[in-house]
N, C-alpha and C positions, 0 to 999 in steps of 0.2 A: 577483429576483436569487436566487444560486444561493450556498448555503454548506457548506462540507464540513467534519467534527467527526472527528478522529477518538479512538478511544479504544482500552485493553487492553493499553497499555503497562506498561512495570515493570522492576523488578529479579528475577532469572533465572539459574538455576545453568547453566554448561555443561552441554548434554543434556538441557535441559529444550524447554519448547516453550509458545507465546504464541499467541494470535488477536488480530488489530488487526480493529477494525471502523472505519468510514466512512460515518456517517449523511450523507447529504445533504439539504438542505433545497431548496424548491421542485423543478420536475420536469426530469429529465435524462434525455433521449430514450437509448434503449437504443442508436441507435447510435455516443454516445460511447464514448472508449476510455477506460476505467478504472486508474490505474496508482497504483504504489507505488512510492516513490523512499525513498533513505535520504541522510544526512550526517553525517560524523562530524567531529570538530573538526581543524582545518586541513585536510579534503578537500574536492572537489569532490561537490555532490552527483550521485547515480549511480540508474539505474534498477534495480528489485529484479525488478518483475513487473508486465506488465499485461494485461490482458484485454478484448478486442472486445465488441462485442455481440452477433456469432455464438458468441460461448464459446469460440474461438480464442485461446490463450493463448500468452505468452512470458517466458522468466527469465533472468534473469541468469545465465551458467554456476558461479557461485558460490553458489545456492541453488540450482540443480537437485537435484530427487529430495526435498529437504528443505524448502521452501516449497510451499505452494497458493493461489493468488489464486482469488476465488471472486465473483461477484455476483449478486444480489435485485433486478432491476429494480423490481419491484413495491416494494420497500419503499428503495427510492432506497440501497441500501448494497451497500459493497464489501468483502469481509472478506482477512486474509491471514495465513492459518495457520501458523506457524512451527516445525518439528520441528528436534531435533537441532541447536540452538542451540550458537551457538560464540563465544566473546570479541570475531572481530573482526566480530559483526553488530555489536555495538553502537553507534548511530547514534541519531539522530532519524529517524523514521519519517513520513514526507509523502506525506495523499491527491492523487491528481491527477484531474481531467475534464477529456478533452480532445474538441473535436469533431474528426472526421478531416480536412474542409475549411476549417471556417470557424475559421480559426485564432485569433479575436479573443474565441473562447466558450472559453475556457482557466480553470480554477478549482482552487484549492489549500487545503488546508484548513493548521493551525498546526503540526500535528506532535505526534508522541506519542516519549516516550522509550522507547527499548528497551535495557535494559543487562545485558549477559551476563556475570556473576564468582561467582568462587567465594567 
């Protein structure tokens, strides 16, 4: 079984920074695509950033230049560095691990709250 646990969320002022971590139990192959998603109240979940095993990354337009995703496969951990945070970044951030071909191999963390407010 694979479990993902997020940490690092909290309250931060606009312009501040946070670093989220997602630690996975069990073995997660480097072929898995790791991603961060977020969901604000009353809104649908949206993709924030993804990183493939090759290191290739993609970001939502709203976070490009401010957020950076990275992974450490040896530690089964993925990170999201968030800089220049804005109030509209407020949401529950969830970690995801997805096999690119075996769609049944799809895992989610419980989420961590990020609140950007003065």
